[in-house]
MARMARTI-488763 format. One line per field, with one value per residue (C-alpha): x, z, y; residue number from 1. Coordinates in Angstrom, 3 decimals, padded with zeros to 6 digits. Example, Ala and Ser with C-alpha at 12.3 -4.5 7.8 and 13.67 -1.06 7.14 Angstrom:
2
c1 <- c(012.300,013.670)
c3 <- c(007.800,007.140)
c2 <- c(-004.500,-001.060)
nr <- c(1,2)
end
This chain:
156
c1 <- c(053.169,051.183,053.066,052.007,048.290,048.058,049.704,047.640,044.368,045.371,046.325,043.120,040.984,042.687,042.487,038.803,037.918,039.745,037.788,034.463,035.231,036.698,034.925,031.473,030.999,032.922,031.322,034.491,032.833,030.257,032.495,035.523,037.990,038.541,041.495,042.842,046.254,047.106,049.352,050.760,047.603,044.454,041.722,041.122,038.696,040.085,038.658,041.573,040.433,043.976,047.191,049.508,048.852,045.875,047.979,046.107,042.703,041.617,039.472,038.141,035.986,038.573,041.345,039.248,038.912,042.476,043.822,041.611,042.883,046.487,046.264,044.745,047.345,050.267,048.797,048.421,051.990,053.356,051.494,052.903,056.423,056.351,054.978,057.091,060.371,060.750,062.087,061.890,058.520,059.450,059.895,056.623,054.951,056.324,054.869,051.605,051.466,051.672,048.943,046.668,047.042,046.453,043.310,042.063,042.345,040.668,037.695,037.461,037.487,034.758,032.607,033.099,034.646,037.747,040.167,039.182,042.169,041.902,045.208,047.043,050.217,052.388,055.343,057.956,056.511,056.052,052.388,051.460,048.567,048.041,045.990,046.644,045.298,046.423,046.613,049.032,051.248,051.305,052.129,054.922,056.366,056.213,057.896,060.623,061.172,061.649,064.057,066.118,066.093,066.151,065.705,067.097,064.941,064.428,066.035,068.319)
c3 <- c(045.914,043.001,043.110,046.723,046.174,042.823,044.241,047.438,045.514,042.909,045.545,047.475,044.324,043.131,046.601,047.058,043.474,043.869,047.048,045.429,042.417,044.192,047.544,046.389,042.612,042.380,045.646,047.584,050.850,050.243,048.604,050.867,048.182,044.448,042.735,040.090,039.095,041.777,043.705,042.563,042.922,044.824,046.427,050.066,052.111,055.357,057.670,059.621,062.828,064.070,062.411,060.251,060.538,062.813,065.742,068.437,067.255,070.671,071.590,068.113,068.755,070.840,068.435,065.478,066.723,068.032,064.659,062.794,064.974,064.657,060.860,060.526,062.822,061.043,057.639,058.661,059.970,056.890,054.572,056.426,056.432,052.748,051.598,053.905,053.880,050.874,047.729,045.034,043.502,043.622,047.396,047.769,045.670,048.008,050.981,049.069,048.531,052.289,052.981,050.226,051.552,055.141,054.170,052.182,055.287,057.378,054.995,055.418,059.210,059.085,056.545,057.631,061.102,059.698,056.794,053.769,052.799,049.779,047.927,048.660,046.870,047.254,045.327,045.083,047.658,050.262,051.176,052.390,054.895,054.958,052.817,052.113,049.885,047.531,050.409,052.257,049.170,048.798,052.479,052.381,049.057,050.100,053.438,051.931,049.178,051.670,053.770,050.876,048.823,051.331,049.845,050.616,052.943,053.015,055.933,056.816)
c2 <- c(039.663,038.205,034.887,034.339,035.021,033.226,030.114,030.159,030.505,027.926,025.345,026.023,025.673,022.467,020.921,021.675,020.674,017.347,016.613,017.474,015.287,012.257,012.255,013.351,012.942,009.654,008.529,007.721,008.774,006.020,003.393,003.816,002.693,003.090,001.428,003.790,002.384,-000.185,-000.197,003.127,005.212,004.345,006.396,005.433,007.512,008.807,011.445,012.893,014.548,015.128,016.243,014.128,010.400,011.080,012.328,014.267,013.022,011.717,014.750,015.404,018.483,020.350,019.330,020.477,024.061,024.206,023.041,025.533,028.387,027.224,026.893,030.357,031.933,030.249,031.170,034.820,034.945,033.169,035.548,038.548,037.073,036.150,039.480,041.629,039.716,037.409,039.038,036.346,035.423,031.716,031.880,033.745,031.033,028.341,030.209,030.611,026.835,026.295,028.849,027.518,023.978,025.028,026.930,023.919,021.764,024.488,024.459,020.676,020.944,023.585,021.725,018.101,018.240,016.506,016.724,014.627,012.467,010.190,009.751,006.507,005.507,002.414,001.098,-001.549,-003.943,-001.208,-000.814,002.653,002.477,006.254,008.619,012.289,015.066,017.830,020.335,018.058,017.806,021.607,022.155,019.579,020.785,024.442,023.786,021.598,024.160,026.998,024.920,023.537,026.734,029.582,033.013,036.398,038.414,042.124,043.942,041.069)
nr <- c(1,2,3,4,5,6,7,8,9,10,11,12,13,14,15,16,17,18,19,20,21,22,23,24,25,26,27,28,29,30,31,32,33,34,35,36,37,38,39,40,41,42,43,44,45,46,47,48,49,50,51,52,53,54,55,56,57,58,59,60,61,62,63,64,65,66,67,68,69,70,71,72,73,74,75,76,77,78,79,80,81,82,83,84,85,86,87,88,89,90,91,92,93,94,95,96,97,98,99,100,101,102,103,104,105,106,107,108,109,110,111,112,113,114,115,116,117,118,119,120,121,122,123,124,125,126,127,128,129,130,131,132,133,134,135,136,137,138,139,140,141,142,143,144,145,146,147,148,149,150,151,152,153,154,155,156)
end
């Protein structure tokens, strides 16, 4: 149980701290772009009102509240499932990463009306036009981890 909550809180804290530092303290929201280690790592300000890659952002206000409700419902279900059914701490930590990331994006939607995306990475002649954040990485890594490394569940 501890692995789930520690990971969820750690992901949430790192995600929100990174946004405060980069978006606000470093002024990315004002500057729009900061080259860190081009082309491998750049900060590019993006306000995502939809889901991945800006999908479903056409009715921003309705989408905002729908996505908040959906993220909270999925997080609650995932927390229940992880704590009631997953036996290994590593699997609970993967579920906690998803929940922490989802809650980080919920906080953004509540505070800003959109998710603050700022990480942009390109390599090897391939230019990535999209930005993402720490919460997105945690959600993706947690989901892939649970799919690739499925754990034993209690009661079947």
